C-alpha positions, 0 to 999 in steps of 0.5 A: 552471445549466440553461443551462450543462447545456443548452449543455454537451449540445448541444455535448458531442460537438463538444467531445470530437472536439477533438484532445487533449480527453479529457472536458468537465463544469461547474465553475468558471473557475479564473482568474476565481476566483483574480483575483476571489474570486468563482467563475464557473460555466461549462463545464470541458474536460479535455485531456491536455496544455495546448498552445499555440494556435500548435500546434493547428489552428483547429477543435482550439482550445477557444473562450473560450465556447460559446453565451454560456457561459465555458469552462475548460480544465484539463490531466489527462493520460491517464485510465486505470483505476487498476489495482493487481493486473494487469501494467503497474501503476504502480510506486508504493505502493498496489499489488500486490507480493510475495516470489516465494513468497507470494501478494500484499500492498501496496507500502507506501511508498518509504522511504530507507536512513539509512546510504546514502540509497539508496530502498527499498521498504517492506512487511511481512515476510510480504509481502517475506520470506514471514513468516520468523522468520529461521531457518526458511529461508522467505526469505533476503537477496536473494530476488526480489521481484515486482510485481505479486504472484505471486497477481496474475500476477507472474512470476520471469522478468519481473516482479521489481522488486527484491530482499529487503534487510532485514527484522525476523524474526517470533517466533511465540508458540510454536516447536519446542524444541531442548532435549535434555531436551525431545528425549528426553521427546518420544521417549518420549512418541511411543513410548507414543502409537505404541501408543495413537493411531499417527496422532498425533505429540507435539512439545514446543513452547517459549514464545517470549520474543521481543517482536515491535513490527513486521512489516515488510521493505525490498526494494532496487529493481533500478532506482530510477529507475522508482520513484514515490514518491506513494502511489497516489491519496494523494500525497506522504507529508509526514512522520511523526506519532504516532497518537492515539486518535480520529485519522482515518486513511487508506490505499491498498491492493492489495485495497480501494484507498482506505479511512478509518478512526479510531484506536480504541486505541494501545499495544496488546498483540495475538496474531495468527493468522499464517495457518500454524497459528501465532500471534504476539504484537505489543506497541506496536500501533495499532488502528483501525476496519475499513479493510482486507481480505486483501492490503491487508497492507504499506500505509502509514497516514496521518493527514489531513496525509499524514503516516505514522502506521503499517504495516498488517499485520493485521485482521479485519472488525471492526478494522485493526491497524498497527505504529507507523511510529516503531517501523518506522523505528528497527528497519529504520534507514529514513526517509522 
């Protein structure tokens, strides 16, 4: 082992100067391990693309061994920073995205419309549809979706990735009453308070009867050909699974990147602060250990087999909450 490190140190500069080489290190000769079952350590040379020797000049061909140490060539492409929030980030799940009126959230997954088979962009309602309840005019179908999200520099004239296509309204715990009797009582109460406390206003709120189970929406991409369905640093989604207590899960999000957690509870009902002074109650939720921060909303949550189990939408420094992916798929009529 010491010999390998010594030879690598001595020849590192020369190897890195070769055309197409982007890195060197110590590793196993993969072809030998595959044929004999016995791993052999040597110098690993990382190249952008594996090219035929007849396309390279002699001094740019990686030798079979260096000073008696075997070499192996591994194709790795162009190594770059895995940006999630800046301009020119990959058009794939795990990066910044958002409705043109919000800050930014996470591009969760590429899914398919069950009726048309068209690819769609999945995230939260509060990421792609501005947290609308369907009648508050916060968003409407066809609204522009930016990648990256507005907070990360996304601009309406340059960065529209798609249009809002479908969303599940989020019902708040309480909403303004439209009852004529309540309106009359509100009028007289405000007239009374005008004399006692002129800076205060009385509003009658009605408790919502809506049972939220998802905070989700989908956008239709302007050009589906530019979408990469592989989740950044995770890869391809390999199906759907039911979350279970004790299950290890993983996500790729705009803010914290790759994080893991463990499911602590299922079929949970939680009261969530929606960030605008209002609250909403969500039923049939999955509770996990803390694995997210602001801006990770919309990230797809997967198990160890890369099967989707939930859609992350809320959390704190002590916990993370996500929708059951089965509910998301059913109510938005989508599939993977």
